[in-house]
C-alpha positions as CSV (number, residue, x, y, z in Angstrom):
1,M,-0.1,-0.4,-0.2
2,S,1.1,3.2,-0.4
3,V,1.9,6.6,1.9
4,D,-0.4,9.3,1.6
5,V,0.5,12.1,4.1
6,T,-2.3,14.7,4.6
7,L,-0.2,18.4,5.7
8,L,-1.6,20.7,7.8
9,P,-3.1,23.7,5.8
10,A,-0.3,25.7,7.8
11,T,2.6,24.5,5.8
12,I,1.4,25.4,2.5
13,P,2.5,28.6,1.6
14,H,0.5,32.1,1.6
15,R,1.5,32.5,-2.1
16,F,-0.6,29.1,-3.1
17,R,-3.1,28.8,-0.6
18,D,-5.4,30.6,-3.1
19,E,-4.3,27.8,-5.6
20,D,-5.9,24.5,-5.7
21,L,-3.0,22.9,-4.1
22,S,-3.6,19.2,-2.7
23,R,-2.5,19.2,1.1
24,I,-1.9,15.3,0.6
25,R,1.6,14.3,-0.9
26,R,1.4,10.4,-1.8
27,F,4.7,8.0,-2.1
28,E,3.1,5.5,-4.4
29,D,4.5,2.2,-4.7
30,R,5.5,1.4,-8.1
31,T,7.4,-2.2,-9.7
32,D,9.3,-0.3,-13.0
33,A,12.3,-0.9,-10.7
34,G,11.9,-3.4,-9.3
35,Q,9.7,-4.2,-6.4
36,I,9.4,-0.2,-4.1
37,R,7.0,0.2,-1.4
38,F,6.6,3.3,0.8
39,E,6.2,2.5,4.6
40,Y,5.8,5.5,7.9
41,S,6.7,5.1,11.0
42,I,6.1,7.9,13.8
43,P,8.5,8.3,16.5
44,E,8.5,10.2,20.1
45,S,9.4,13.4,18.5
46,G,5.8,13.3,16.6
47,S,7.6,13.5,13.4
48,L,6.3,11.5,10.9
49,I,9.4,9.4,8.8
50,V,8.3,8.0,5.2
51,W,10.6,4.7,4.2
52,R,11.1,3.5,0.8
53,V,11.4,-0.6,1.1
54,T,13.2,-2.3,-2.0
55,D,13.7,-5.5,-0.1
56,P,11.9,-6.8,3.2
57,H,15.2,-8.0,4.5
58,V,17.3,-5.4,3.6
59,T,17.5,-2.0,5.7
60,A,15.3,0.7,4.5
61,A,16.2,4.2,3.3
62,V,14.7,7.4,4.5
63,E,12.7,8.8,1.8
64,T,11.4,12.1,3.8
65,V,10.7,13.2,7.2
66,F,7.7,15.5,8.1
67,G,7.9,17.6,11.6
68,P,5.7,17.3,13.6
69,A,3.8,20.2,12.8
70,A,3.5,19.7,9.2
71,W,1.0,16.8,8.7
72,E,-2.2,16.2,10.0
73,E,-2.6,12.3,8.9
74,V,-1.7,9.3,7.5
75,Q,-2.3,6.3,5.7
76,G,-0.7,3.0,4.5
77,D,1.3,0.2,6.2
78,L,3.6,1.2,9.7
79,H,7.1,0.6,9.1
80,R,8.3,-2.3,11.2
81,S,12.5,-2.4,12.0
82,L,14.2,-5.4,11.6
83,H,16.2,-4.2,14.8
């Protein structure tokens, strides 16, 4: 399952608020260059980490991080660390 992150309205710069910009950032699973899945985790800090997973037996790579005041909702698969 892909990961969809809904950003808080305050994260969109004022000059773009009148435009029809989506607050949803989508990290879509794909198979074009091998299997790539996206998962998320939320550490104690409240940040949201989106992980890029190419092989479930190999350590995942961080795709992006949203600070705790930047995001409102997330949907997708929870990242399970190998540690």
